[in-house]
C-alpha positions as CSV (number, residue, x, y, z in Angstrom):
1,M,21.9,56.2,1.3
2,K,18.3,54.5,1.6
3,T,15.4,57.5,0.8
4,A,12.1,57.5,2.5
5,R,10.6,56.1,-0.5
6,S,12.8,52.8,-0.3
7,V,12.1,52.7,3.2
8,A,8.4,52.7,3.1
9,A,8.6,50.3,0.6
10,G,10.2,48.0,2.5
11,A,8.0,48.5,5.7
12,A,4.7,47.8,3.1
13,V,6.6,44.5,2.0
14,T,7.5,43.7,5.6
15,A,4.2,44.4,6.7
16,A,2.7,42.6,4.0
17,L,4.7,39.3,4.9
18,V,4.2,39.6,8.4
19,G,0.2,40.1,8.1
20,G,0.4,37.3,5.8
21,G,2.0,34.8,7.9
22,M,-0.2,35.9,10.9
23,Y,-3.2,35.3,8.7
24,L,-2.0,31.8,7.5
25,A,-1.2,30.7,11.1
26,M,-4.9,31.8,12.0
27,A,-6.3,29.8,9.0
28,A,-6.7,26.1,8.3
29,P,-2.9,24.6,7.8
30,D,-4.3,23.0,4.2
31,A,-6.1,25.7,2.8
32,A,-7.0,29.2,2.6
33,T,-10.6,30.4,4.3
34,F,-12.9,32.1,1.5
35,T,-16.4,33.7,2.7
36,T,-19.3,33.5,-0.2
37,Q,-21.8,35.9,-0.6
38,S,-24.0,34.0,1.5
39,G,-22.1,34.9,4.5
40,S,-20.1,30.9,5.1
41,Q,-16.9,30.5,5.5
42,Q,-14.9,27.9,3.0
43,K,-11.7,26.3,3.1
44,G,-10.1,26.1,-0.5
45,S,-11.4,23.4,-2.7
46,H,-9.2,19.8,-3.0
47,Q,-9.0,17.3,-5.7
48,A,-10.2,13.8,-6.2
49,N,-10.5,11.6,-9.4
50,G,-8.1,14.2,-11.3
51,I,-10.7,17.2,-11.0
52,T,-10.4,20.2,-9.2
53,E,-13.4,20.9,-7.2
54,Q,-14.6,24.7,-7.5
55,L,-15.7,26.8,-4.8
56,L,-19.2,27.8,-5.1
57,T,-20.3,31.5,-4.7
58,G,-23.3,33.8,-5.7
59,D,-26.9,31.9,-6.1
60,K,-25.0,28.6,-6.3
61,A,-23.5,28.5,-3.3
62,A,-26.7,30.1,-1.5
63,R,-28.8,27.6,-3.0
64,V,-26.5,24.5,-2.2
65,E,-26.1,25.8,1.6
66,A,-29.6,26.2,1.8
67,A,-30.7,22.8,0.7
68,A,-27.7,21.7,2.7
69,K,-29.3,23.2,6.3
70,A,-33.0,22.1,5.2
71,A,-31.9,18.4,5.0
72,N,-29.6,18.8,8.2
73,P,-31.3,21.5,11.1
74,G,-29.0,23.1,13.4
75,A,-26.3,22.6,10.9
76,T,-23.0,24.7,10.1
77,V,-21.8,24.9,6.4
78,V,-18.3,24.9,5.9
79,R,-18.1,24.8,2.5
80,V,-19.7,24.4,-1.1
81,E,-18.3,23.3,-3.9
82,T,-18.4,21.1,-7.0
83,D,-18.1,17.3,-6.5
84,A,-15.5,15.0,-8.3
85,E,-17.0,12.2,-7.2
86,G,-20.7,12.0,-9.3
87,A,-22.4,14.6,-7.8
88,A,-23.4,17.9,-9.5
89,Y,-22.5,19.9,-6.4
90,E,-21.4,19.3,-2.2
91,A,-21.9,21.1,1.0
92,H,-19.1,19.9,3.6
93,I,-20.9,20.6,6.7
94,R,-21.1,20.3,10.9
95,K,-24.0,18.7,11.9
96,A,-26.1,20.4,15.3
97,D,-24.0,17.2,17.3
98,G,-20.6,18.3,16.0
99,T,-20.2,15.4,13.4
100,A,-18.7,16.1,9.9
101,A,-20.7,15.4,7.0
102,T,-20.9,15.7,3.3
103,V,-24.1,16.7,1.4
104,K,-24.1,15.5,-2.1
105,L,-26.8,17.2,-4.5
106,D,-27.8,17.1,-8.2
107,A,-27.8,19.9,-10.8
108,S,-31.5,21.2,-9.5
109,F,-30.0,21.5,-6.1
110,N,-31.8,18.4,-4.5
111,V,-30.0,16.7,-2.0
112,T,-29.3,12.9,-3.1
113,G,-27.3,11.6,0.0
114,T,-25.2,12.7,3.0
115,E,-21.7,11.0,3.6
116,A,-20.6,10.9,7.2
117,G,-17.0,11.7,8.4
118,K,-14.2,14.1,8.0
119,H,-14.0,17.0,5.6
120,R,-11.0,17.2,3.4
């Protein structure tokens, strides 16, 4: 015989699974989506050259985001993270014209280059 407690626990698990499935269906297929303290939405980091890039948060995220937007007026920041390919940081952006790009920055938050192309 099921008790009210076990029924409630089962309902909670089912709701969590269904809710989680709905979230995953709405999110990007390759990663979860995060919101930084600066308000930008970010997908999870990826790995390159055997290094896992780490999402930035707080002051570092805000500084990378500000530098990327200053160098690309009208751009939307997709995510900001450490870089596994030589720069200290990178910002994945969608330019005002809709094209994707990655802005590379040094450890002092200076833009060192911009790469055109699809986000990973």
